[in-house]
Structure formats: structure tokens, C-alpha cells
Residue frames relative to the residue before (quaternion, step in Angstrom):
aa qw qx qy qz dx dy dz
M 1.0000 0.0000 0.0000 0.0000 0.00 0.00 0.00
Q 0.4281 -0.7278 0.4648 0.2663 3.67 -0.88 1.06
M 0.3335 -0.7291 0.5496 0.2349 3.54 -0.89 0.84
K 0.2212 -0.7773 0.5850 0.0681 3.50 -1.26 0.74
G 0.5219 -0.6386 0.4676 0.3180 3.55 -1.23 0.47
K 0.8004 -0.2900 0.2184 0.4769 3.49 -1.34 -0.39
K 0.7799 0.3482 -0.1599 0.4950 3.54 0.80 -0.92
G 0.6181 -0.5815 0.3262 0.4164 3.67 1.19 0.43
K 0.5363 0.6076 -0.4112 0.4172 3.48 1.22 0.40
A 0.5108 -0.6395 0.4678 0.3335 3.53 -1.05 0.70
P 0.5106 -0.6568 0.4500 0.3246 3.67 -0.90 0.88
K 0.4791 -0.6647 0.4950 0.2891 3.54 -1.17 0.75
V 0.3764 -0.7186 0.5487 0.2021 3.41 -0.94 1.00
P 0.3696 -0.7408 0.4771 0.2952 3.62 -0.54 0.96
V 0.3725 -0.7171 0.5614 0.1782 3.57 -1.04 0.92
K 0.3029 -0.7439 0.5698 0.1741 3.55 -0.75 1.02
R 0.2582 -0.7724 0.5658 0.1292 3.57 -0.69 1.15
V 0.2845 -0.7422 0.5731 0.1994 3.45 -1.03 0.88
P 0.5105 -0.6653 0.4523 0.3036 3.58 -0.87 0.87
L 0.6415 -0.5860 0.3469 0.3533 3.50 -1.04 0.84
G 0.6438 0.5373 -0.3219 0.4395 3.51 0.97 -0.99
K 0.6866 0.4863 -0.3004 0.4493 3.60 0.86 -0.85
M 0.6294 0.5568 -0.3189 0.4383 3.54 1.16 -0.89
V 0.6468 0.5049 -0.2929 0.4909 3.54 1.10 -0.96
K 0.6468 0.5032 -0.3202 0.4753 3.66 0.82 -0.91
R 0.6564 0.5277 -0.3201 0.4339 3.69 0.92 -0.81
D 0.8243 0.1805 -0.0632 0.5329 3.49 0.96 -1.00
I 0.0501 0.8554 -0.5055 0.1015 3.44 1.03 1.07
A 0.6678 0.5097 -0.3188 0.4389 3.57 0.86 -0.75
L 0.6579 0.4664 -0.3342 0.4878 3.62 0.97 -0.69
W 0.6579 0.5116 -0.3272 0.4454 3.56 1.03 -0.70
M 0.6113 0.5370 -0.3529 0.4620 3.66 1.18 -0.44
F 0.6338 0.4961 -0.3534 0.4768 3.55 1.16 -0.72
V 0.6702 0.4908 -0.3044 0.4661 3.70 1.00 -0.82
L 0.5338 0.6887 -0.3987 0.2860 3.72 1.00 -0.71
P 0.6730 0.5026 -0.3041 0.4494 3.63 0.75 -1.13
G 0.6643 0.5103 -0.3116 0.4486 3.58 0.94 -0.92
L 0.6381 0.5335 -0.3130 0.4585 3.60 1.02 -0.87
I 0.6470 0.5272 -0.2996 0.4622 3.53 0.96 -0.99
L 0.6865 0.4740 -0.2906 0.4685 3.64 0.78 -0.94
T 0.6562 0.5136 -0.3042 0.4616 3.57 0.95 -0.91
F 0.6075 0.5189 -0.3267 0.5050 3.65 1.11 -0.82
I 0.7274 0.4587 -0.2835 0.4244 3.72 0.61 -1.01
F 0.7985 0.3264 -0.1496 0.4832 3.59 0.74 -1.03
S 0.7657 0.3673 -0.2262 0.4771 3.66 1.13 -0.20
Y 0.7566 0.3786 -0.1984 0.4947 3.56 1.04 -0.69
I 0.6188 0.5371 -0.3197 0.4758 3.62 0.98 -0.94
P 0.6998 0.4806 -0.3200 0.4205 3.73 0.73 -0.84
L 0.5149 0.6456 -0.4127 0.3843 3.60 1.27 -0.27
Y 0.4854 0.6523 -0.4180 0.4052 3.59 1.35 -0.30
G 0.7046 0.4601 -0.2779 0.4633 3.66 1.05 -0.77
V 0.4104 0.6999 -0.5087 0.2879 3.61 1.17 0.11
Q 0.6158 0.5919 -0.3624 0.3730 3.64 1.12 -0.70
I 0.4245 0.6848 -0.4689 0.3619 3.61 1.24 -0.02
A 0.7059 0.4721 -0.3261 0.4153 3.49 0.88 -0.87
F 0.6577 0.4648 -0.2977 0.5125 3.67 1.32 -0.02
R 0.6971 0.3911 -0.2600 0.5418 3.65 1.23 0.04
D 0.4289 -0.5996 0.5924 0.3249 3.41 -1.38 0.35
Y 0.1702 -0.8621 0.4718 0.0723 3.53 0.32 1.26
V 0.0592 -0.7471 0.6619 -0.0136 3.41 -1.09 1.11
P 0.4117 -0.7468 0.4253 0.3031 3.73 -0.37 0.94
R 0.6675 0.5221 -0.3121 0.4295 3.59 0.99 -0.70
L 0.6607 0.4581 -0.2858 0.5215 3.65 1.37 -0.44
G 0.4341 -0.7055 0.4855 0.2796 3.64 1.04 -0.39
F 0.7267 -0.4442 0.2935 0.4342 3.47 -1.36 0.02
F 0.7785 0.4296 -0.1991 0.4119 3.51 0.70 -1.03
E 0.6595 0.4986 -0.2674 0.4949 3.51 1.27 -0.48
S 0.5774 0.5796 -0.3846 0.4275 3.49 1.18 -0.42
P 0.5070 -0.6918 0.3984 0.3251 3.67 -0.77 0.83
W 0.4283 -0.7026 0.5153 0.2397 3.59 -1.06 0.85
V 0.1074 -0.8281 0.5496 -0.0250 3.49 -0.66 1.16
G 0.3979 -0.7763 0.4119 0.2635 3.58 1.33 0.08
L 0.8372 -0.2046 0.1563 0.4824 3.66 -0.71 -0.91
K 0.2721 0.8076 -0.4975 0.1619 3.51 1.39 0.19
Y 0.7401 0.4628 -0.2405 0.4245 3.59 0.64 -1.01
F 0.6033 0.5293 -0.3357 0.4932 3.53 1.20 -0.58
K 0.6266 0.4848 -0.3460 0.5027 3.66 1.02 -0.80
Q 0.6106 0.5686 -0.3605 0.4171 3.65 0.85 -0.83
F 0.7230 0.4440 -0.2796 0.4494 3.51 0.84 -1.05
F 0.6218 0.5520 -0.3444 0.4359 3.68 1.12 -0.72
E 0.7091 0.4450 -0.2295 0.4964 3.53 1.17 -0.81
S 0.5493 0.6400 -0.4042 0.3539 3.55 1.15 -0.28
P 0.5090 -0.6493 0.4398 0.3549 3.60 -1.03 0.62
Y 0.6094 0.5557 -0.3594 0.4367 3.64 1.27 -0.20
F 0.4958 0.6717 -0.4593 0.3034 3.55 1.27 -0.33
F 0.7238 0.4492 -0.2667 0.4507 3.58 0.75 -1.06
I 0.6435 0.5339 -0.3104 0.4523 3.59 0.98 -0.83
T 0.7001 0.4124 -0.3097 0.4939 3.69 0.75 -0.86
L 0.6344 0.5282 -0.3508 0.4420 3.62 0.88 -0.82
K 0.7064 0.4615 -0.2899 0.4516 3.57 0.78 -0.93
N 0.6319 0.4841 -0.3533 0.4914 3.72 0.95 -0.73
T 0.6544 0.5229 -0.3391 0.4281 3.59 0.76 -0.86
F 0.6669 0.4870 -0.2994 0.4780 3.60 0.84 -0.99
I 0.6621 0.5202 -0.3387 0.4199 3.64 0.73 -0.89
I 0.6796 0.4922 -0.2955 0.4567 3.55 0.84 -1.08
S 0.6844 0.5203 -0.2891 0.4212 3.54 0.92 -1.03
I 0.6943 0.4780 -0.2625 0.4696 3.53 0.96 -0.92
Y 0.6147 0.5409 -0.3181 0.4778 3.48 1.14 -0.77
S 0.6396 0.5229 -0.2988 0.4776 3.57 0.95 -1.00
L 0.6927 0.4894 -0.2999 0.4367 3.66 0.90 -0.97
I 0.7243 0.4310 -0.2738 0.4633 3.57 0.76 -0.96
A 0.7215 0.3944 -0.3015 0.4826 3.61 0.94 -0.59
G 0.7549 0.4288 -0.2335 0.4379 3.66 0.97 -0.65
F 0.6336 0.5950 -0.3575 0.3416 3.57 0.97 -0.62
P 0.6980 0.4817 -0.2931 0.4414 3.57 0.93 -0.79
I 0.5740 0.6464 -0.3601 0.3507 3.65 1.17 -0.70
P 0.7040 0.4238 -0.3514 0.4486 3.69 0.67 -0.75
V 0.5836 0.5696 -0.3724 0.4429 3.56 1.22 -0.66
L 0.6798 0.4724 -0.2940 0.4777 3.67 0.87 -0.95
L 0.6429 0.4987 -0.3426 0.4697 3.62 0.96 -0.81
A 0.6610 0.4867 -0.3389 0.4598 3.66 0.85 -0.58
L 0.6327 0.5356 -0.3080 0.4669 3.52 1.00 -0.85
A 0.6934 0.4955 -0.2721 0.4468 3.54 0.84 -1.03
L 0.7108 0.4182 -0.2775 0.4929 3.56 0.85 -0.88
N 0.6366 0.4968 -0.3966 0.4367 3.64 0.88 -0.43
S 0.7118 0.3969 -0.3107 0.4892 3.72 1.05 -0.35
F 0.5277 0.6020 -0.4376 0.4095 3.49 1.37 0.19
K 0.3674 -0.8014 0.4497 0.1433 3.60 -0.61 1.31
H 0.6495 0.5163 -0.3291 0.4508 3.65 1.09 -0.53
K 0.3096 -0.8151 0.4642 0.1559 3.54 0.05 1.36
R 0.6574 0.5093 -0.3519 0.4296 3.64 0.86 -0.73
Y 0.6582 0.5146 -0.2849 0.4698 3.50 0.92 -0.90
R 0.6060 0.5755 -0.2942 0.4638 3.50 1.09 -0.93
K 0.6763 0.4770 -0.2888 0.4814 3.63 0.88 -0.96
V 0.6300 0.5199 -0.3376 0.4678 3.58 1.01 -0.73
I 0.6560 0.5077 -0.3093 0.4651 3.62 0.88 -0.90
Q 0.6472 0.5229 -0.3203 0.4529 3.56 0.97 -0.93
T 0.6679 0.4927 -0.2953 0.4732 3.63 0.90 -0.95
V 0.6570 0.5040 -0.3341 0.4502 3.60 0.92 -0.68
T 0.7105 0.4620 -0.2393 0.4739 3.51 1.03 -0.79
Y 0.6399 0.4852 -0.3162 0.5051 3.60 1.21 -0.52
A 0.5771 0.6395 -0.4000 0.3130 3.71 0.91 -0.64
P 0.6626 0.5194 -0.3593 0.4027 3.66 0.75 -0.84
N 0.5579 0.6142 -0.4007 0.3886 3.65 1.08 -0.48
F 0.7295 0.4422 -0.2617 0.4514 3.52 1.06 -0.60
I 0.4947 0.6029 -0.4504 0.4347 3.52 1.26 0.38
S 0.4850 -0.6811 0.4681 0.2859 3.62 -0.75 1.02
V 0.6637 -0.4978 0.4104 0.3785 3.53 -1.33 0.35
V 0.6803 0.4908 -0.2740 0.4704 3.46 0.87 -1.14
V 0.6580 0.4965 -0.3252 0.4634 3.65 0.86 -0.68
M 0.6224 0.5462 -0.3129 0.4651 3.50 1.00 -1.01
C 0.7008 0.4929 -0.2639 0.4431 3.59 0.82 -0.98
G 0.6365 0.5248 -0.3009 0.4784 3.48 1.27 -0.72
M 0.6155 0.5589 -0.3113 0.4603 3.52 1.20 -0.77
L 0.6749 0.5002 -0.2821 0.4633 3.52 1.01 -1.05
T 0.6436 0.5153 -0.3342 0.4566 3.62 1.03 -0.79
L 0.6648 0.5183 -0.2725 0.4639 3.60 1.03 -0.74
F 0.6749 0.5087 -0.2674 0.4629 3.47 0.87 -0.94
L 0.7736 0.3855 -0.1479 0.4808 3.49 1.08 -0.98
S 0.3635 0.7515 -0.4726 0.2824 3.56 1.34 0.08
P 0.4775 -0.6996 0.4591 0.2679 3.58 -0.90 0.99
S 0.7327 0.4340 -0.2511 0.4602 3.63 1.16 -0.57
S 0.8351 0.1058 -0.0216 0.5395 3.58 0.93 -0.82
G 0.4161 0.7181 -0.4643 0.3091 3.57 1.25 0.20
M 0.5780 -0.6178 0.4206 0.3276 3.53 -1.16 0.90
I 0.6318 0.5719 -0.3206 0.4136 3.61 0.98 -0.85
N 0.7129 0.4367 -0.2422 0.4924 3.50 1.00 -0.98
K 0.5786 0.5521 -0.3893 0.4570 3.57 1.11 -0.37
I 0.6128 0.5193 -0.3474 0.4839 3.65 1.08 -0.77
I 0.6644 0.5383 -0.3092 0.4161 3.51 0.86 -1.13
E 0.6725 0.4813 -0.2788 0.4883 3.64 1.06 -0.97
M 0.6377 0.5053 -0.3515 0.4631 3.59 1.00 -0.62
C 0.6721 0.4318 -0.3149 0.5125 3.72 1.13 -0.53
G 0.6450 -0.5631 0.3389 0.3899 3.66 1.11 0.16
G 0.5327 0.5811 -0.4347 0.4354 3.62 1.15 0.32
E 0.5453 -0.5948 0.5119 0.2946 3.41 -1.64 -0.10
A 0.5713 -0.6035 0.4106 0.3753 3.58 -1.03 0.62
V 0.2576 -0.7635 0.5830 0.1038 3.52 -1.11 0.75
N 0.1879 -0.7288 0.6248 0.2077 3.67 -0.73 0.70
F 0.3044 -0.7989 0.5087 0.1018 3.50 -0.11 1.58
M 0.7574 0.4631 -0.2459 0.3892 3.46 0.69 -1.12
A 0.6502 0.4771 -0.3026 0.5080 3.56 1.34 -0.26
N 0.6285 0.5197 -0.3423 0.4665 3.61 1.19 -0.35
K 0.4405 -0.7203 0.4905 0.2158 3.52 -0.89 1.16
D 0.6326 0.5491 -0.3447 0.4237 3.56 1.09 -0.63
Y 0.7220 0.4446 -0.2512 0.4669 3.63 1.08 -0.47
W 0.5557 0.6908 -0.3720 0.2751 3.63 1.10 -0.73
R 0.7159 0.4504 -0.2755 0.4569 3.46 0.81 -0.98
H 0.6049 0.5193 -0.3561 0.4875 3.65 1.11 -0.55
I 0.6171 0.5233 -0.3403 0.4791 3.69 0.95 -0.79
Y 0.6704 0.5126 -0.2976 0.4464 3.59 0.79 -1.04
V 0.7636 0.4460 -0.2316 0.4054 3.53 0.62 -1.11
W 0.7265 0.4238 -0.2500 0.4797 3.59 0.90 -0.99
S 0.6000 0.5225 -0.3837 0.4688 3.67 1.10 -0.36
G 0.6612 0.4790 -0.3370 0.4688 3.54 1.11 -0.58
I 0.5857 0.5704 -0.3483 0.4586 3.57 1.16 -0.66
W 0.6230 0.5505 -0.2800 0.4801 3.57 0.98 -1.06
Q 0.7193 0.4826 -0.2385 0.4391 3.57 0.83 -0.99
S 0.8386 0.2907 -0.1027 0.4491 3.48 0.94 -0.84
M 0.4129 0.7442 -0.4437 0.2807 3.58 1.34 -0.18
G 0.6952 0.5155 -0.2763 0.4179 3.58 0.78 -1.06
W 0.6596 0.4980 -0.2872 0.4842 3.55 0.99 -1.02
N 0.6963 0.4715 -0.3032 0.4483 3.57 0.81 -1.01
S 0.6238 0.5493 -0.3791 0.4067 3.59 0.99 -0.42
I 0.4707 0.7125 -0.4280 0.2960 3.63 1.15 -0.33
I 0.6613 0.5153 -0.3029 0.4532 3.59 0.88 -1.03
Y 0.6643 0.4989 -0.3058 0.4651 3.67 1.11 -0.63
F 0.5966 0.5261 -0.3829 0.4697 3.51 1.25 -0.58
A 0.6469 0.5564 -0.3107 0.4188 3.53 1.07 -0.79
A 0.6262 0.5048 -0.3202 0.5005 3.51 1.19 -0.72
L 0.6639 0.5242 -0.2962 0.4435 3.57 0.98 -0.84
S 0.6308 0.5366 -0.3656 0.4248 3.59 1.07 -0.59
N 0.5915 0.5610 -0.3586 0.4549 3.63 1.21 -0.18
V 0.5800 0.5812 -0.4224 0.3840 3.60 1.08 -0.40
S 0.4641 -0.7147 0.4610 0.2475 3.53 -0.87 0.95
T 0.4685 -0.6734 0.4831 0.3061 3.63 -0.90 0.93
D 0.5710 0.5960 -0.4183 0.3791 3.60 1.06 -0.45
L 0.6086 0.5593 -0.3320 0.4544 3.62 1.12 -0.55
H 0.6478 0.4750 -0.3134 0.5065 3.59 1.08 -0.82
E 0.6644 0.4968 -0.3332 0.4481 3.68 0.84 -0.89
A 0.6560 0.5016 -0.3314 0.4564 3.69 0.89 -0.81
A 0.6347 0.5319 -0.3227 0.4584 3.57 1.06 -0.78
V 0.6618 0.4886 -0.3071 0.4785 3.60 0.93 -0.89
M 0.6592 0.4974 -0.3319 0.4560 3.61 0.85 -0.79
D 0.6771 0.4909 -0.2793 0.4717 3.59 1.18 -0.51
G 0.5967 -0.6232 0.3301 0.3830 3.48 1.43 0.08
A 0.4158 0.6944 -0.4829 0.3342 3.64 1.25 0.40
S 0.4754 -0.6473 0.5424 0.2468 3.46 -1.26 0.94
K 0.6641 -0.4533 0.3955 0.4438 3.48 -1.41 0.06
L 0.6432 0.4931 -0.3508 0.4690 3.68 0.82 -0.75
Q 0.6480 0.5083 -0.3365 0.4566 3.71 0.84 -0.84
V 0.6485 0.5364 -0.3126 0.4406 3.57 1.01 -0.72
V 0.6404 0.5103 -0.2880 0.4966 3.44 1.11 -0.94
W 0.7412 0.4728 -0.2384 0.4126 3.55 0.77 -1.01
H 0.7733 0.3518 -0.1797 0.4961 3.54 1.06 -0.75
I 0.7611 0.3070 -0.2027 0.5343 3.63 1.19 -0.32
D 0.7406 0.4194 -0.2611 0.4555 3.70 0.63 -0.97
L 0.6901 0.5148 -0.2715 0.4301 3.49 0.83 -0.96
P 0.6701 0.4658 -0.3086 0.4886 3.66 0.91 -0.75
S 0.6341 0.5311 -0.3429 0.4453 3.63 1.12 -0.67
I 0.7408 0.3446 -0.2514 0.5189 3.71 0.99 -0.47
L 0.4092 0.7287 -0.4838 0.2598 3.62 1.17 0.03
P 0.6636 0.5039 -0.3399 0.4361 3.60 0.80 -0.77
T 0.6296 0.5095 -0.3285 0.4858 3.64 1.07 -0.80
A 0.6523 0.5495 -0.2958 0.4302 3.54 0.96 -0.77
I 0.6635 0.4933 -0.2868 0.4840 3.46 1.03 -0.93
V 0.6462 0.4884 -0.3296 0.4851 3.69 0.97 -0.81
M 0.6147 0.5218 -0.3504 0.4765 3.72 1.05 -0.61
L 0.6644 0.5054 -0.2931 0.4660 3.58 0.92 -0.92
I 0.6397 0.5096 -0.3361 0.4671 3.56 0.99 -0.63
L 0.6646 0.5024 -0.2954 0.4676 3.49 0.97 -0.81
S 0.6259 0.5368 -0.3158 0.4695 3.55 1.11 -0.77
C 0.6871 0.4728 -0.2911 0.4686 3.64 0.92 -0.85
G 0.6319 0.5405 -0.3452 0.4351 3.53 1.27 -0.44
S 0.7255 0.3301 -0.2484 0.5505 3.55 1.35 0.04
I 0.1516 0.8719 -0.4535 0.1055 3.44 1.15 0.69
L 0.7378 0.3575 -0.2113 0.5322 3.50 1.19 -0.65
S 0.5682 0.6094 -0.3878 0.3943 3.60 1.22 0.00
V 0.0486 0.7928 -0.5998 0.0961 3.53 0.48 1.27
G 0.5578 -0.6497 0.4159 0.3064 3.66 -0.75 1.01
F 0.4112 -0.7317 0.4871 0.2414 3.51 -0.80 0.96
E 0.6547 0.5748 -0.3400 0.3542 3.67 0.82 -1.03
K 0.7240 0.4704 -0.2600 0.4324 3.53 0.74 -1.10
V 0.6642 0.4977 -0.2983 0.4714 3.52 0.99 -0.88
F 0.6639 0.4846 -0.3358 0.4600 3.61 0.97 -0.74
L 0.6961 0.4929 -0.2972 0.4292 3.57 0.92 -0.79
L 0.6877 0.4279 -0.2510 0.5301 3.59 1.23 -0.51
Q 0.5968 0.5920 -0.3882 0.3779 3.63 1.17 -0.15
N 0.0393 0.7410 -0.6699 0.0237 3.53 -1.31 0.64
P 0.7263 -0.4654 0.2963 0.4100 3.50 -1.30 0.34
L 0.6947 0.5061 -0.2984 0.4151 3.52 1.02 -0.74
N 0.7588 0.3219 -0.2086 0.5264 3.65 1.18 -0.41
K 0.3764 0.7667 -0.4626 0.2375 3.54 1.31 0.19
G 0.5517 0.6300 -0.3927 0.3801 3.58 1.11 -0.34
V 0.7586 0.3129 -0.1544 0.5503 3.60 1.23 -0.59
S 0.7106 0.4599 -0.2433 0.4737 3.50 1.20 -0.39
E 0.5650 0.5722 -0.4251 0.4155 3.68 1.12 0.02
V 0.0306 -0.8196 0.5667 -0.0786 3.42 -0.48 1.38
I 0.7071 -0.4845 0.2633 0.4427 3.62 -1.09 0.09
S 0.6037 0.5649 -0.3226 0.4608 3.49 1.16 -0.69
T 0.7087 0.4135 -0.2958 0.4891 3.66 0.86 -0.80
Y 0.6022 0.5498 -0.3549 0.4573 3.61 1.10 -0.64
V 0.6374 0.5164 -0.3378 0.4615 3.58 1.01 -0.82
Y 0.6244 0.5087 -0.3459 0.4813 3.61 1.01 -0.82
Q 0.6460 0.5267 -0.3389 0.4365 3.67 0.83 -0.91
V 0.6962 0.4868 -0.2607 0.4587 3.55 0.80 -1.06
G 0.7743 0.4154 -0.2180 0.4247 3.49 0.68 -1.17
M 0.7933 0.3297 -0.1751 0.4810 3.63 0.82 -0.98
I 0.6944 0.4677 -0.2721 0.4744 3.56 0.89 -0.82
N 0.7743 0.3473 -0.1427 0.5095 3.52 0.83 -1.29
N 0.3159 -0.7711 0.5044 0.2262 3.72 1.35 -0.17
N 0.4902 0.5724 -0.5009 0.4257 3.56 0.58 1.22
P 0.1461 -0.8305 0.5355 0.0468 3.52 0.23 1.38
S 0.6254 0.5482 -0.3704 0.4137 3.72 0.90 -0.56
Y 0.6705 0.5049 -0.2809 0.4653 3.52 0.96 -0.96
S 0.6578 0.5302 -0.2829 0.4540 3.53 1.09 -0.98
S 0.6397 0.5442 -0.2709 0.4704 3.53 1.21 -0.90
A 0.6732 0.4958 -0.3123 0.4511 3.49 1.06 -0.72
I 0.6247 0.5144 -0.3391 0.4797 3.54 1.15 -0.66
G 0.6711 0.5033 -0.3199 0.4405 3.56 0.92 -0.82
L 0.6191 0.5295 -0.3256 0.4799 3.61 1.14 -0.77
F 0.6306 0.5221 -0.3290 0.4706 3.58 1.02 -0.74
N 0.6178 0.5450 -0.3270 0.4630 3.56 1.04 -0.85
S 0.6941 0.5053 -0.2613 0.4411 3.54 0.80 -1.08
A 0.6847 0.4778 -0.3097 0.4550 3.61 1.00 -0.77
V 0.5890 0.5580 -0.3523 0.4666 3.53 1.19 -0.57
N 0.6444 0.5242 -0.2795 0.4815 3.55 1.02 -0.95
A 0.6440 0.5381 -0.2983 0.4548 3.52 0.94 -0.89
V 0.6545 0.4920 -0.2884 0.4963 3.65 1.00 -0.96
M 0.6455 0.5251 -0.3374 0.4402 3.58 0.91 -0.93
L 0.6230 0.5471 -0.3127 0.4633 3.58 1.02 -0.96
I 0.6958 0.4775 -0.2908 0.4508 3.60 0.71 -0.94
V 0.6689 0.5376 -0.2781 0.4315 3.58 0.90 -0.98
V 0.6961 0.4726 -0.2532 0.4775 3.44 0.92 -1.12
N 0.6505 0.5096 -0.3153 0.4666 3.64 1.04 -0.77
K 0.6373 0.4877 -0.3260 0.4998 3.59 1.05 -0.59
I 0.6439 0.5041 -0.3419 0.4630 3.67 0.98 -0.71
A 0.6715 0.4929 -0.3146 0.4552 3.55 0.96 -0.87
R 0.6648 0.5108 -0.3312 0.4329 3.59 1.01 -0.86
K 0.6761 0.4452 -0.3216 0.4912 3.68 1.07 -0.59
G 0.7326 0.4598 -0.2743 0.4204 3.62 0.88 -0.83
A 0.8341 0.1284 -0.0671 0.5323 3.60 0.89 -0.85
G 0.4719 -0.7185 0.4053 0.3111 3.63 1.32 0.16
I 0.5932 0.4956 -0.3709 0.5148 3.56 1.24 0.61
S 0.1150 0.7952 -0.5786 0.1401 3.54 -0.94 1.00
L 0.6130 -0.5196 0.4298 0.4117 3.50 -1.30 0.16
Y 0.8055 -0.0258 0.0928 0.5847 3.57 0.96 -1.01
């Protein structure tokens, strides 16, 4: 019979803590595997945090960090009061949310569709075709888009003209630029992003599928009631990570597709940081903008993680 405490609760069993030294000695092989990763993370992720103080100083390279005058939040206020603040923030949010809403479900749907596809040879062909664009570099991808969408010699405009329409300068039109950026990125990354969902689906027992089929379930019902719930925790974690980089729109692709005619919708935080820091030679101002960007991403990660933990019981920590 189980003994209970004063209030009817079972007494807590004291947990014997293992000293750190003994734990390291016991698992020395595992610690040796982890050590290179810890060293690299410390060198490339923690030591550079020393330079964050540039955002709070009027940094002059010849004076160094400590000799440069401290200005506090001067450059943060300058960014918040700048006419570029609202423009860059709005464009970054629109592109990020558009990419998230349009692009997040597609790898999941691709993995579910191919997992239920029984012809293995054709499935491998489809996987290869969808994986291949991921290995195209950003520069080559942007060059392809520029050539295909050229108003004079582009393949898309040639087809439009053959159908009786007029050539369109897609890259100079603000109404088309965001769609080009987002959907070209989805096409390039959907196959590669679906790999993690394939890995999650590989853990689903075939006995569940067989039992469902014997009970008369259709393919769609099998996917909805067995496959989708099995990858839901993975999908939620990926969604949390995606929301944690909501303001981190890639610099290279935006910069390569940007021109003076579409700059009103293509000027994002990363390109503005490049403009301020490299072209205008103001490292303190660009560091302040970058630090603001990172702070917003961190807050978004914490908020979305808390919502996911309360709503679905799944979180990063």
C-alpha cells in the first residue's frame, strides 16, 4: 500500500544528483563528440557579441571600441525617426508573412502526397525534380529570372506575345515583384524543405495504414487521420523557427532583383543595412538597425513558442 503525506499526496522521492565531474567522466566519449560544436559555437556566435556595443557608440575604427564615444540610443532613435523605418519594416513584414503563409504548407503537402504515392520509381523522379532547384545558387536563380522575364527577349513575354498580348516589364512593376520573389523561392526550396517531413513520416507504423485500409478508410482519410497528426509536432517546431526569423529576409536575392523602379516594395531591412553600413560608411547606424532586427526576431520566437506550448503542447523549450 502506497504511503501518503499529510495532505494525501505521495511523498517526494529525493533525487540523487550526480556531480558534474563524475558525469563528464562517465560520458567522456559523448562530451568529446559535442566539444567541437561547442567550440565553434562559442567562437562564431558568442565572441562576436562583443561587437554589439558598436550600436551604442559613435564608432571610429582608429579609436577602437572603448575609445569611441558612447552615444547610447542615438542611432536607434535615428532609425525610428527615419522615413525609411516604416517603409523597410512594412516591406520586410509583407515579404516574410507572404513567404510564410504561401510557402510553409507546400513542403508539408508535397511530403504527404509523395508518401502516399505507391509507384516508387516515379516518386524518386518527382523527388529529384523537386530537390534539384535547391542546388541552384542565388546568383544563377536571379539571372534566370531576369532572362525569363525580360520584356524584350524573355521566354514568358514571348509566350504572352504569341497569345496576342503585350510584353510586360515584370521586374520594373511593383505589383509583380513580391510575387516573383516569393514564388521563385518556394519553387527553389519546397523539395529540400520537405525532407524533414519525409523523415517524420518514415516513423509512422505501416500497421496503422493497413488497419485503416481494412476498416475502409480512403487515401485521404489515411493522410488526414494518421500521416498529418504524425508530422504535426515537426510542423509546429518548423513554424516556430520560421516565425523566429520573420524579419530576416535574405539580402542576396532581394539585392540582385532590386532596381530603382521596384525599390518602393523591395527595400527591406537587410538591404537598408547594407546601404547604410557599406555605401554610406556608417557602421554604428547599421549595427543599431541589425540589433533591432535581431531583437524583434527573438521576441517573435519567444511569443510564438509560448503560444504553441499553450495551444498544442509543443514547443522548443
